[in-house]
NUKOL-683146 format. One record per residue: residue in one letter; x, y, z of N, C-alpha, C, O, CB in turn. Coordinates in nm, 4 decimals. Each point is the difference from the previous one (the first is absolute). Glycine has a CB too. Layout:
N
  lumvo        nx        ny        nz       cax       cay       caz        cx        cy        cz        ox        oy        oz       cbx       cby       cbz
      A         X         Y         Z         X         Y         Z         X         Y         Z         X         Y         Z         X         Y         Z
...
//
This chain:
154
  lumvo        nx        ny        nz       cax       cay       caz        cx        cy        cz        ox        oy        oz       cbx       cby       cbz
      M    3.5090    1.4463   -2.8456   -0.0233   -0.0480    0.1386   -0.2131    0.0514   -0.0621   -0.0832   -0.0722   -0.0551    0.4224    0.1465    0.2960
      T   -0.3442   -0.0031   -0.2190   -0.1340    0.0247   -0.1030   -0.0690   -0.0471   -0.0410   -0.1143   -0.0256    0.0376    0.1786    0.1029   -0.0797
      N   -0.0016   -0.1045   -0.0610   -0.0470   -0.1007   -0.1082   -0.0248   -0.1296    0.0988   -0.1147   -0.0292    0.0337    0.2659    0.1289   -0.2683
      R   -0.0329   -0.1783    0.2806   -0.0676   -0.1389    0.0261   -0.1011   -0.0136    0.0976   -0.0705   -0.1000    0.0135    0.2648    0.0189   -0.0725
      H   -0.2011    0.2081    0.1426   -0.1288    0.0066    0.1009   -0.1310    0.0328   -0.0889   -0.1104   -0.0070    0.0540    0.2618    0.1039    0.1597
      S   -0.1419   -0.0685   -0.3220   -0.1428    0.0370   -0.0904   -0.0339   -0.1265   -0.0727   -0.1109   -0.0261   -0.0467    0.1643    0.2847   -0.0051
      L    0.0694   -0.3460    0.0460   -0.0441   -0.1019   -0.0824   -0.0309   -0.0832    0.1645   -0.0806   -0.0870   -0.0331    0.2408    0.1002   -0.2702
      Y   -0.1379   -0.0289    0.4533   -0.0434   -0.0862    0.0050   -0.1422    0.0383    0.0267   -0.0777   -0.0950    0.0087    0.2867   -0.0157    0.0340
      R   -0.2631    0.2419   -0.0265   -0.1687    0.0354    0.0689   -0.0505    0.0000   -0.1338   -0.1214   -0.0116    0.0165    0.1310    0.1834    0.2183
      S    0.0093   -0.1664   -0.3403   -0.0274   -0.0769   -0.1299   -0.0398   -0.1528   -0.0002   -0.1082   -0.0398   -0.0432    0.2696    0.2015   -0.0370
      L   -0.0476   -0.2568    0.1414   -0.0540   -0.0995   -0.0029   -0.0664   -0.0390    0.1255   -0.0778   -0.0926    0.0226    0.2228    0.0556   -0.1913
      I   -0.1097    0.1036    0.2243   -0.1612   -0.0760    0.1435   -0.1222    0.0613   -0.0242   -0.1022   -0.0644    0.0239    0.2394    0.0515    0.2066
      T   -0.1455    0.1382   -0.2783   -0.0904    0.0663   -0.0270   -0.0758   -0.0962   -0.0967   -0.1227    0.0105    0.0017    0.2407    0.2142    0.0520
      G   -0.0602   -0.3214   -0.1420   -0.0500   -0.0665   -0.1581   -0.0674   -0.1472    0.0807   -0.0992   -0.0647   -0.0333    0.3413    0.1682   -0.1975
      L   -0.1335   -0.1293    0.3638   -0.0764   -0.1317    0.0489   -0.0975    0.0068    0.0963   -0.0784   -0.0920    0.0232    0.2611   -0.0083   -0.0660
      V   -0.1803    0.2363    0.1162   -0.1504    0.0557    0.0663   -0.1161   -0.0207   -0.0812   -0.1127   -0.0375    0.0323    0.2245    0.2170    0.0746
      C   -0.0514   -0.1403   -0.2473   -0.1346   -0.0113   -0.0738   -0.0714   -0.1392   -0.0845   -0.1051   -0.0261   -0.0585    0.1929    0.2697    0.0422
      S    0.0111   -0.2955    0.0429    0.0223   -0.1497   -0.0826   -0.1152   -0.0842    0.1119   -0.1058   -0.0596   -0.0204    0.4342    0.0634   -0.0876
      A   -0.2671    0.0189    0.2029   -0.0708   -0.0830    0.0980   -0.0920    0.0465    0.0587   -0.0664   -0.0664    0.0796    0.2230   -0.0240   -0.0508
      V   -0.1779    0.2061   -0.0542   -0.2051    0.0892    0.0083   -0.0440   -0.0560   -0.0955   -0.0990   -0.0681    0.0270    0.0972    0.3212    0.0351
      A    0.0375   -0.2547   -0.1811   -0.0796   -0.0620   -0.1008   -0.0235   -0.1061   -0.0317   -0.1009   -0.0149   -0.0688    0.1428    0.1441    0.0197
      I    0.0626   -0.2827    0.0945   -0.0553   -0.1478   -0.0182   -0.0965   -0.0251    0.1206   -0.0797   -0.0934   -0.0084    0.3035   -0.0008   -0.1127
      A   -0.2192    0.2056    0.2793   -0.0560   -0.0190    0.1245   -0.1389   -0.0072   -0.0372   -0.0760   -0.0968    0.0018    0.2488    0.2099    0.1391
      T   -0.1941    0.0160   -0.1775   -0.1294    0.0160   -0.0726   -0.1260   -0.0651   -0.1528   -0.1206    0.0069   -0.0236    0.2831    0.1643    0.1569
      A   -0.0495   -0.2247   -0.1946    0.0034   -0.1073   -0.1250   -0.1054   -0.0802    0.1055   -0.1195    0.0291    0.0032    0.4081   -0.0411   -0.1694
      E   -0.2572   -0.0431    0.2114   -0.0631   -0.1190    0.0806   -0.1740    0.0197    0.0460   -0.0915   -0.0816   -0.0113    0.3650    0.0485    0.1141
      L   -0.2755    0.2218   -0.0294   -0.1482   -0.0314    0.0248   -0.1258    0.0277   -0.0541    0.0123    0.0959   -0.0761    0.0915   -0.0914    0.2205
      Q   -0.1732   -0.0286   -0.1418   -0.1742   -0.0265   -0.0544   -0.0556    0.0578    0.0457    0.0025   -0.0201    0.1214   -0.0271   -0.1481   -0.1555
      A   -0.0394    0.2465    0.0024   -0.1506    0.0849    0.0778   -0.1157   -0.0671   -0.0043   -0.0245   -0.0677   -0.0998    0.0890    0.2756    0.0345
      A   -0.1448   -0.2018    0.1594   -0.1437   -0.1109    0.0135   -0.0690    0.0266   -0.1589    0.0195    0.1059   -0.0597   -0.0954   -0.0714    0.3791
      K   -0.0186   -0.1625   -0.3848   -0.0674   -0.0026   -0.1178   -0.1017    0.0398    0.0179   -0.0802   -0.0561    0.0747    0.1716   -0.0835   -0.1520
      A   -0.1177    0.2563    0.0081   -0.1813    0.0594   -0.0376   -0.1058   -0.0913    0.0033    0.0244   -0.0903   -0.0800    0.0546    0.2380   -0.0794
      P   -0.2018   -0.1665    0.2251   -0.0537   -0.0714   -0.0463   -0.0592    0.0299   -0.1779    0.0008    0.1025   -0.0682   -0.0220   -0.1493    0.3500
      L   -0.0176   -0.0681   -0.3059   -0.0421    0.0075   -0.1176   -0.1165    0.0327   -0.0573   -0.0875   -0.0631    0.0593    0.2231   -0.0487   -0.0349
      S   -0.1940    0.1953   -0.1315   -0.1222   -0.0245   -0.0312   -0.0716   -0.1090   -0.0254    0.0628   -0.0951    0.0465   -0.0056    0.2541   -0.0925
      K   -0.1832   -0.2047   -0.0171   -0.0690   -0.0747   -0.0242    0.0138   -0.0328   -0.1819   -0.0422   -0.0912   -0.0711   -0.0928    0.1744    0.3185
      E    0.1961    0.0117   -0.2680   -0.0149   -0.0190   -0.2105    0.1854   -0.1064    0.0424   -0.0027   -0.1199   -0.0280   -0.1563    0.4969   -0.1868
      Q    0.2849   -0.3235    0.2720    0.0553   -0.0492    0.0216    0.0508   -0.1240    0.1000    0.0989   -0.0636   -0.0366   -0.1328    0.2525   -0.0798
      L   -0.0090   -0.2120    0.1982   -0.0656   -0.1192    0.0715   -0.0003   -0.1487   -0.1228    0.0529   -0.1110   -0.0056   -0.2370    0.3194    0.1786
      E    0.0846   -0.1200   -0.2616   -0.0993   -0.0618   -0.0949    0.1147   -0.1008   -0.1186    0.0057   -0.1166   -0.0389   -0.2258    0.3690    0.0680
      K    0.2975   -0.1248   -0.0511    0.0695    0.0262   -0.1196    0.1299   -0.0839    0.0190    0.0560   -0.0695   -0.0848   -0.1611    0.3118    0.0414
      E    0.1501   -0.2154    0.2065    0.1309   -0.0693    0.0140   -0.0320   -0.1982    0.0777    0.0772   -0.0867    0.0409    0.0617    0.4145    0.0115
      S   -0.2420   -0.3222   -0.0626   -0.0459   -0.1646    0.0830    0.0467   -0.0622   -0.1360    0.0325    0.0522   -0.1066   -0.2910   -0.0360    0.3018
      Q    0.2497   -0.1548   -0.1509   -0.0352   -0.1160   -0.1176   -0.0813   -0.1029    0.0770   -0.0298   -0.1105   -0.0451    0.2577    0.1316   -0.1064
      H   -0.2691    0.0357    0.3001   -0.1446   -0.0814   -0.0095   -0.0827    0.0974    0.1337    0.0420    0.0801    0.0835    0.0614   -0.3937   -0.1736
      I   -0.2427    0.2559    0.0560   -0.0901    0.1105    0.0743   -0.1087   -0.0953    0.0906   -0.1100   -0.0334   -0.0441    0.1267    0.2425   -0.1734
      V    0.0383   -0.2492    0.3620   -0.1060   -0.0603    0.0156   -0.1088    0.0214    0.1680    0.0520    0.0453    0.1019    0.1163   -0.2065   -0.3004
      T   -0.2602    0.1350    0.1949   -0.1217    0.0328    0.0970    0.0207   -0.1494    0.0778   -0.0053   -0.1007   -0.0707   -0.1952    0.2827   -0.0961
      G    0.2297   -0.1996    0.3477   -0.0342   -0.1184    0.0385    0.0594    0.0417    0.1238    0.0830    0.0851    0.0320   -0.0992   -0.2546   -0.2336
      K   -0.0595    0.0739    0.2673    0.0315    0.0147    0.1880    0.1193   -0.1326    0.0376    0.0295   -0.1113   -0.0434   -0.3439    0.2001    0.1268
      A    0.3555    0.0028    0.0217    0.1399   -0.0248    0.0826   -0.0100   -0.0970    0.1080   -0.0419    0.0252    0.1130    0.1057    0.2031   -0.1519
      L   -0.0202   -0.3469   -0.0055   -0.0518   -0.0902    0.0952    0.1306   -0.0686    0.0792   -0.0063   -0.1074    0.0598   -0.2206    0.0655   -0.2171
      A    0.3298    0.1136    0.1474    0.0739    0.0310    0.1214    0.1277    0.0865   -0.0195    0.0202    0.0414   -0.1142   -0.1102   -0.2560    0.1991
      I    0.1680    0.2429    0.0011    0.0761    0.1462    0.0184    0.1348   -0.0583    0.0673   -0.0104   -0.0407    0.1157   -0.2176    0.2290   -0.0681
      S    0.3544   -0.1956   -0.1118    0.0782   -0.0524    0.0981    0.1409    0.0820    0.0311   -0.0689    0.0629    0.0803   -0.0473   -0.2853   -0.1528
      S    0.2190    0.2685    0.0826    0.0883    0.0710    0.0119    0.1538   -0.0377    0.0299    0.0099   -0.0709    0.1001   -0.2118    0.1740   -0.0563
      K    0.2945   -0.0800   -0.0914    0.0826   -0.0216    0.1117    0.1180    0.1122   -0.0697    0.0091    0.0373   -0.1169   -0.0798   -0.3327    0.2189
      T    0.1725    0.3393    0.0426    0.1227    0.1008   -0.0419    0.0850   -0.0330   -0.0775    0.0284   -0.1175    0.0233   -0.0360    0.1910    0.1460
      K    0.0612   -0.0368   -0.2449    0.1366   -0.0588   -0.0941    0.0902    0.1203   -0.0394   -0.0486    0.1123    0.0131   -0.0921   -0.3130   -0.1325
      K    0.2384    0.1908    0.0830    0.1112    0.1038   -0.0444   -0.0722    0.0675   -0.0631   -0.1158   -0.0417    0.0026    0.3110   -0.0629   -0.0180
      S   -0.1705    0.2478   -0.0783   -0.0516    0.0718   -0.0922    0.0577   -0.0503   -0.1305    0.1177   -0.0188   -0.0309   -0.1544    0.2073    0.1886
      K   -0.0927   -0.2083   -0.2380    0.0854    0.0092   -0.1627   -0.0372    0.1031   -0.0555    0.0020   -0.0048   -0.1230    0.0090   -0.2118    0.0628
      Y   -0.0555    0.3390    0.1209   -0.0349    0.1180   -0.0519    0.0830    0.0895    0.0310    0.0199    0.0899   -0.0817   -0.2161   -0.1420    0.0798
      E    0.2563    0.0517    0.1090    0.0839    0.0796    0.0700    0.1064   -0.0309   -0.0010    0.0255   -0.0889    0.0812   -0.1540    0.1378    0.0247
      R    0.2513    0.0037   -0.1952    0.1204   -0.0733   -0.0299    0.1439    0.1146    0.0923    0.1187    0.0117   -0.0304   -0.2525   -0.1401   -0.2708
      A    0.0744    0.1775    0.3870    0.1002    0.1514   -0.0077    0.0771   -0.0493    0.1496   -0.0405   -0.0983    0.0621   -0.1511    0.3510   -0.2002
      F    0.2779   -0.1903    0.1723    0.0310   -0.0643    0.1728   -0.0726    0.0161    0.1138   -0.0740    0.0975    0.0127    0.2624   -0.0652   -0.0656
      G   -0.1788   -0.1008    0.1227   -0.0520   -0.0084    0.1268   -0.0780   -0.1644    0.0044    0.0151   -0.1023   -0.0668   -0.0457    0.4071    0.0860
      I   -0.0381   -0.2745    0.0709   -0.1138   -0.1312   -0.0009   -0.1382   -0.0153   -0.0375   -0.0961    0.0644    0.0420    0.2158   -0.0913    0.1108
      H   -0.1182   -0.0402   -0.2135   -0.2006    0.0585   -0.1074   -0.1005   -0.1444    0.0372    0.0609   -0.1011    0.0349    0.0578    0.2505   -0.3562
      R   -0.1899   -0.1517    0.3172   -0.0581   -0.1291    0.0452   -0.1592    0.0584   -0.0610   -0.0462    0.1136    0.0102    0.2279   -0.2143    0.2488
      D   -0.2410   -0.0178   -0.3221   -0.1368    0.0457   -0.0394   -0.0776   -0.1177    0.0275    0.0300   -0.1172   -0.0228    0.0315    0.2847   -0.1563
      R   -0.2051   -0.1021    0.2512   -0.1244   -0.1224    0.0125   -0.0336   -0.0417   -0.1553   -0.0369    0.0773   -0.0884   -0.0958    0.0325    0.3285
      V    0.1556   -0.2567   -0.2518   -0.0410   -0.0236   -0.1010   -0.1569   -0.0646   -0.0192    0.0109   -0.1224    0.0065    0.2429    0.1207   -0.0283
      Y   -0.3581    0.0309    0.0061   -0.1087   -0.0964   -0.0093   -0.0745   -0.0654   -0.1295   -0.0273    0.0643   -0.1012    0.0112    0.0596    0.2957
      T   -0.0090   -0.2461   -0.1773   -0.0718   -0.1166   -0.0538   -0.1281    0.0029    0.0147   -0.0617   -0.0146    0.1055    0.2274   -0.1025   -0.0705
      I   -0.2156    0.1392   -0.1594   -0.1387   -0.0088   -0.0189   -0.0623   -0.1099   -0.0409    0.0477   -0.0691   -0.0899   -0.0204    0.2595    0.0564
      R   -0.1367   -0.2189    0.0918   -0.0420   -0.1008   -0.1196   -0.1348    0.0065    0.0048   -0.0818   -0.0343    0.0855    0.2640   -0.1280   -0.0801
      L   -0.1941    0.2290   -0.1483   -0.1196    0.0222   -0.0754   -0.0596   -0.1010   -0.0585    0.0579   -0.0961   -0.0507    0.0179    0.2790    0.0198
      K   -0.2174   -0.1610    0.0369   -0.1450   -0.1218   -0.0645   -0.0219    0.1585   -0.1310   -0.0335    0.1153    0.0272   -0.1677   -0.3262    0.2875
      V    0.2263    0.1673   -0.4119   -0.0273    0.0972   -0.1241   -0.1387   -0.0491    0.0258   -0.0234   -0.1115    0.0465    0.2424    0.1379   -0.2432
      T   -0.3199    0.0713    0.1610   -0.1495    0.0215   -0.0044   -0.0448    0.0288   -0.1509   -0.1061   -0.0420   -0.0461    0.1082    0.1401    0.2956
      T    0.1146   -0.0019   -0.3399   -0.0431    0.0980   -0.0770    0.1213   -0.0090   -0.0899    0.0942    0.0373    0.0699   -0.2502    0.1094    0.0918
      V    0.1988   -0.1772   -0.2792    0.1447    0.0563   -0.1165   -0.0482    0.1290   -0.0319   -0.0905   -0.0282   -0.0785    0.1698   -0.1982   -0.0629
      L   -0.0781    0.3231    0.1489   -0.0059    0.0911   -0.0684    0.0897    0.0924   -0.0930   -0.0344    0.1095   -0.0446   -0.0945   -0.1612    0.1999
      K    0.2753   -0.0255   -0.1810    0.0688   -0.0179   -0.1075    0.1238   -0.0783    0.0057    0.0717   -0.0028    0.1001   -0.1737    0.1930   -0.1515
      G    0.1282   -0.2593   -0.0667    0.0689   -0.0769   -0.0104   -0.0249   -0.1594   -0.0297   -0.1228   -0.0070    0.0042    0.1967    0.1955    0.1109
      T   -0.0373   -0.2867   -0.1357   -0.0325   -0.1353   -0.0406    0.0212   -0.1177    0.0648   -0.0842   -0.0896   -0.0051    0.1119    0.1869   -0.1569
      S    0.0767   -0.1088    0.2236    0.0964   -0.1055    0.0869   -0.0976   -0.0342    0.1513    0.0089   -0.1001    0.0711    0.2719    0.2272   -0.1756
      L   -0.3769   -0.0022    0.1231   -0.0784   -0.0203    0.1307   -0.1025   -0.0155   -0.0469   -0.0577    0.0697   -0.0835    0.1538    0.0421    0.2350
      K   -0.1534   -0.2795   -0.0619   -0.1358   -0.0072   -0.0132   -0.0995    0.0211    0.1462    0.0456   -0.0130    0.1135    0.0351   -0.1468   -0.3254
      Q   -0.2032    0.1896    0.1850   -0.0985    0.0137    0.1429    0.0411   -0.1450    0.0704    0.0284   -0.1071   -0.0535   -0.2741    0.2636   -0.0537
      G    0.2380   -0.1192    0.2483   -0.0193   -0.1228    0.0888    0.1253   -0.0136    0.0265    0.0198   -0.0587    0.1064   -0.2119   -0.0579   -0.1880
      Q    0.3129    0.1585    0.0078    0.1651   -0.0210    0.0300    0.0107    0.1078    0.1617   -0.0395    0.1007    0.0588    0.1553   -0.1250   -0.3958
      E   -0.0036   -0.1320    0.3412    0.0612    0.0716    0.1099    0.1805    0.0394   -0.0129    0.0976   -0.0691   -0.0292   -0.3102   -0.0711    0.1729
      I    0.1973    0.2678   -0.1106    0.1652    0.0124   -0.0489    0.0630    0.0572    0.1335   -0.0717   -0.0162    0.0987    0.0424    0.0817   -0.3827
      I    0.1365   -0.0090    0.3028    0.1151    0.0339    0.0281    0.0470    0.1431   -0.0360    0.0682    0.0234   -0.0997   -0.0447   -0.2563    0.0843
      V   -0.0723    0.3446    0.1199    0.0601    0.1409   -0.0083    0.0908   -0.0136    0.0851   -0.0010   -0.0513    0.1119   -0.1741    0.1865   -0.1683
      Q    0.2790   -0.0710   -0.0210    0.1142    0.0280    0.1267    0.0229    0.1922   -0.0366    0.0155    0.0453   -0.1134    0.1620   -0.3668    0.1177
      A   -0.1817    0.4130    0.1366   -0.0127    0.0931    0.0027    0.1282    0.0718    0.1186    0.0693   -0.0865    0.0536   -0.3373    0.0179   -0.1600
      W    0.2910    0.1768    0.1358    0.0965    0.0333    0.1201   -0.0282    0.1580    0.0157   -0.0516    0.0826   -0.0753    0.2573   -0.2786    0.0250
      Q   -0.1163    0.2077    0.2585   -0.0235    0.1160   -0.0285    0.1756    0.0109    0.1128    0.0644   -0.0857    0.0606   -0.4264    0.1486   -0.1303
      P    0.3759    0.0546    0.0537    0.1689    0.0206    0.0893   -0.0735   -0.0351    0.1129   -0.1220   -0.0109    0.0126    0.2992    0.2260   -0.1101
      S   -0.0760   -0.2335    0.1881   -0.0239   -0.0563    0.1462    0.1397    0.0726    0.1035   -0.0053    0.0438    0.1149   -0.1278   -0.3212   -0.2270
      T    0.2404    0.2681    0.0255    0.1032    0.0584    0.0644    0.0707    0.0689   -0.1252    0.0086   -0.0180   -0.1214    0.0096   -0.1568    0.3335
      R    0.0417    0.2915   -0.0850    0.1261    0.0470   -0.1428    0.0573    0.0908    0.0690   -0.0498    0.1115    0.0152   -0.0613   -0.1265   -0.2536
      I    0.2162   -0.0191    0.2857    0.1191    0.0243    0.1025    0.1043    0.0471   -0.1117    0.0322   -0.0957   -0.0703   -0.0812   -0.1028    0.2826
      P    0.1172    0.3302   -0.2526   -0.0607    0.1070    0.0636   -0.1514    0.0424   -0.0924   -0.0470   -0.0516   -0.1013    0.3190    0.1359    0.2006
      P   -0.3040   -0.0080   -0.0433   -0.1676    0.0350   -0.0749    0.0492    0.1103   -0.1123    0.0570    0.1074    0.0191   -0.2532   -0.1262    0.2292
      L    0.1495   -0.0521   -0.3896    0.0082    0.0353   -0.1393   -0.1293    0.0120   -0.0246   -0.0918   -0.0482    0.0663    0.2910   -0.0562   -0.1346
      P   -0.2088    0.1961   -0.0676   -0.1322    0.0243   -0.0635   -0.0235   -0.1160   -0.0852    0.0946    0.0129   -0.0778   -0.0784    0.2367    0.0803
      G   -0.0600   -0.3234   -0.0293   -0.0370   -0.1153   -0.1379   -0.1496   -0.0408   -0.0122   -0.0966    0.0581    0.0495    0.3307   -0.1783   -0.0174
      L   -0.2328    0.0218   -0.0991   -0.1167   -0.0486   -0.0338   -0.0984   -0.0672    0.1329    0.0562   -0.0738    0.0810    0.0800    0.0400   -0.3227
      Q   -0.2809    0.0645    0.2563   -0.0522   -0.0382    0.0793   -0.0410   -0.1499    0.0182   -0.0198   -0.0434    0.1135   -0.0119    0.2660   -0.1330
      G    0.0178   -0.3076   -0.0987   -0.0689   -0.0688    0.0138   -0.1663   -0.0558   -0.0361   -0.0544    0.0650   -0.0892    0.2524    0.0097    0.1968
      H   -0.2347   -0.1249   -0.0803   -0.1452    0.0166   -0.0664   -0.1047    0.0299    0.1163    0.0103   -0.0329    0.1182    0.0457   -0.1427   -0.3199
      Q   -0.1580    0.2451    0.1408   -0.1049    0.0486    0.1351   -0.1178    0.0246   -0.0635   -0.0181    0.0989   -0.0709    0.1773    0.0225    0.2271
      P   -0.2676   -0.2341   -0.1277    0.0355    0.0109    0.1183    0.0014   -0.1948    0.0155   -0.0159   -0.0753   -0.0960   -0.1015    0.3839    0.1798
      I    0.1394   -0.3508    0.0533   -0.0233   -0.1687   -0.0062   -0.0987   -0.0076    0.0372   -0.0576    0.0590    0.0914    0.2333   -0.1517   -0.0563
      P   -0.2248   -0.0291   -0.1460   -0.1533   -0.0767    0.0613    0.0187   -0.0895    0.0824    0.0892   -0.0834   -0.0156   -0.2002    0.0975   -0.1648
      A   -0.0216   -0.0125    0.3498    0.0455   -0.1151    0.0536   -0.0939   -0.1031   -0.0572   -0.0432    0.0180   -0.1138    0.1431    0.0897    0.3227
      T   -0.1337   -0.2095   -0.1429   -0.0476   -0.1279   -0.0633   -0.1773    0.0159   -0.0250   -0.0642    0.0600    0.0862    0.2858   -0.2156    0.0529
      G   -0.2672    0.1189   -0.2175   -0.1485   -0.0056    0.0156   -0.0332    0.1604   -0.0452   -0.1115    0.0515    0.0082    0.0915   -0.2597    0.2102
      D    0.1582    0.2833   -0.2742   -0.0984    0.0961   -0.0921    0.0360   -0.0174   -0.1294    0.1040   -0.0395   -0.0527   -0.1335    0.2142    0.2099
      T   -0.1106   -0.1257   -0.2133    0.0101    0.0216   -0.1606    0.1375    0.1678   -0.0613    0.0365    0.1107    0.0397   -0.3919   -0.2318   -0.0290
      V    0.3734    0.0416   -0.1043    0.0721    0.0375   -0.0621    0.0136    0.0183   -0.1333   -0.0145   -0.1018   -0.0676    0.0571    0.0439    0.2331
      K   -0.0173    0.1659   -0.2266    0.0059   -0.0115   -0.1479    0.2170    0.0863   -0.0024    0.0535    0.0753    0.0813   -0.4589   -0.0278   -0.1791
      M    0.4554   -0.1039   -0.0183    0.1245   -0.0614   -0.0032    0.0780    0.0296   -0.1041   -0.0373   -0.0744   -0.0906   -0.0499   -0.0801    0.1998
      Y    0.1946    0.2370   -0.1552    0.0926    0.0529   -0.1266    0.1298   -0.0816   -0.0106    0.1014    0.0687    0.0125   -0.1853    0.1770    0.0159
      L    0.0969   -0.3340   -0.0419    0.1021   -0.0840   -0.0508    0.1079   -0.0039   -0.1031   -0.0163    0.0624   -0.1049   -0.1412   -0.1335    0.1845
      L    0.2283    0.0266   -0.0656    0.1406   -0.0749   -0.0634    0.0646   -0.1504    0.0573    0.0311   -0.0619    0.1018    0.0299    0.3218   -0.1311
      K   -0.0658   -0.2650   -0.0873    0.0634   -0.1667    0.0484    0.1304   -0.0432   -0.1011    0.0067   -0.0392   -0.1165   -0.2821   -0.0629    0.1890
      P    0.3767    0.1306    0.0356    0.1353   -0.0145   -0.0332    0.0357   -0.1237   -0.0730   -0.0393   -0.1009    0.0586    0.0790    0.2325    0.1295
      P    0.0257   -0.1542   -0.3032    0.0647   -0.1231   -0.0527    0.0598   -0.0708    0.1101    0.0622    0.0444    0.0965   -0.0169    0.0546   -0.3124
      Q   -0.0795   -0.2346    0.1797    0.1114   -0.1271    0.1518   -0.0650    0.0011    0.1718    0.0353   -0.0640    0.0990    0.2562    0.1591   -0.2301
      T   -0.3634   -0.0267    0.1176   -0.0545   -0.0003    0.1498   -0.1815   -0.0308   -0.0505   -0.0584    0.0102   -0.1079    0.2802    0.2117    0.2614
      K   -0.2696   -0.2661   -0.0025   -0.1259   -0.0359    0.0465   -0.0770    0.1109    0.0073   -0.1110    0.0080   -0.0526    0.1898   -0.1839    0.1653
      E   -0.0112    0.2875   -0.0323   -0.1084    0.1031    0.0407   -0.0022    0.0753   -0.0738    0.0863    0.0273   -0.0834   -0.0824   -0.0376    0.2665
      Y   -0.1483    0.0785   -0.1569   -0.0254    0.1823   -0.0558    0.0334    0.0829    0.0557    0.0477   -0.0314    0.1091   -0.1998    0.0098   -0.1789
      K    0.1507    0.1514    0.0416    0.0979    0.1448    0.0284   -0.0840    0.1182   -0.0167   -0.0172    0.0687   -0.1007    0.2358   -0.1642    0.0044
      P   -0.2818    0.1097    0.2468   -0.0913    0.1075   -0.0514    0.1341    0.1746   -0.0746    0.1147    0.0374    0.0245   -0.3787   -0.1655    0.2382
      L    0.1464    0.1763   -0.3560    0.0725    0.1007   -0.0111    0.0712    0.1266    0.1625   -0.0483    0.0280    0.1098   -0.1237   -0.0926   -0.3782
      L    0.2750    0.0965    0.2112    0.0360    0.0856    0.1460   -0.0770    0.1018   -0.0666   -0.0330    0.0105   -0.1182    0.2920   -0.0671    0.2440
      P   -0.2935    0.1716    0.0327   -0.0348   -0.0799    0.1124   -0.1730    0.0344    0.0060   -0.0569    0.0192    0.1074    0.3289   -0.0055    0.0347
      N   -0.3281   -0.0104   -0.2469   -0.1602   -0.0371    0.0578   -0.0797   -0.0600   -0.1059   -0.0942    0.0497   -0.0618    0.0829    0.1474    0.2191
      G    0.0890   -0.3652   -0.1730   -0.0651   -0.0805   -0.0820   -0.0850   -0.0722    0.0478   -0.0653   -0.0825   -0.0640    0.2162    0.0893   -0.0438
      I   -0.1613    0.0187    0.2408   -0.0866   -0.0968    0.0895   -0.1653    0.0979    0.0459    0.0190    0.0712    0.0986    0.2635   -0.2141    0.0241
      N   -0.3580    0.1475   -0.1523   -0.1155    0.0637    0.0364   -0.1132   -0.0554    0.0358   -0.0892   -0.0427   -0.0732    0.1730    0.1642   -0.0404
      I   -0.0743   -0.1185    0.3011   -0.1175   -0.1047    0.0376   -0.1527    0.1166   -0.0098   -0.0214    0.1202    0.0155    0.2095   -0.3191    0.1939
      Q   -0.2500    0.1018   -0.2368   -0.1454    0.0059   -0.0748   -0.0549    0.0015    0.0824   -0.0528    0.1096    0.0194    0.0514   -0.2023   -0.1895
      K   -0.0363   -0.0427    0.3019   -0.0901   -0.0464    0.1154    0.0924   -0.0770    0.0908    0.0833   -0.0900   -0.0110   -0.3042    0.0724   -0.1287
      K    0.1803    0.0767    0.2136    0.1007   -0.0073    0.1752   -0.0558   -0.1184    0.0463   -0.1226    0.0001   -0.0112    0.1469    0.2623    0.1111
      A    0.0329   -0.3851   -0.0413   -0.0406   -0.0921    0.0287   -0.0688    0.0167    0.1250    0.0476    0.0694    0.0898    0.1053   -0.1656   -0.2252
      E   -0.2819    0.0254    0.1475   -0.0945    0.0173    0.1484    0.0103   -0.0414    0.0867   -0.0785    0.0268    0.0909   -0.0356   -0.0097   -0.1619
//
């Protein structure tokens, strides 16, 4: 009887450890801000411009996949490019769409990516460090600090 009891105890301990390992594998930590050198190296495009319009919509999170209710506020930024500092496909005067995000709802509350900081307002002059995923029209700022507000709208 002792061997059977020991076997059950070992089995239960193994299952609990496996469940904890699987549950924690889904957790992410907040991402530390990138240095200026990292932003310049990792971006495909670096532009300055004026935010012509900002809209937002709350959607099911693409970034948090753990069990629960997770929603993100997705921002669509229409940007008029004034200067191209890196990249060849963008031109001065061109209008582009940039998509940024921030967490809106996390139930249960979990540590994880905190999205883009800061989000500009309409009329702000910004410098953006961007990626252009293939097969999309939108540009994405580097996480978490790929948007730099240079001058607030007056």
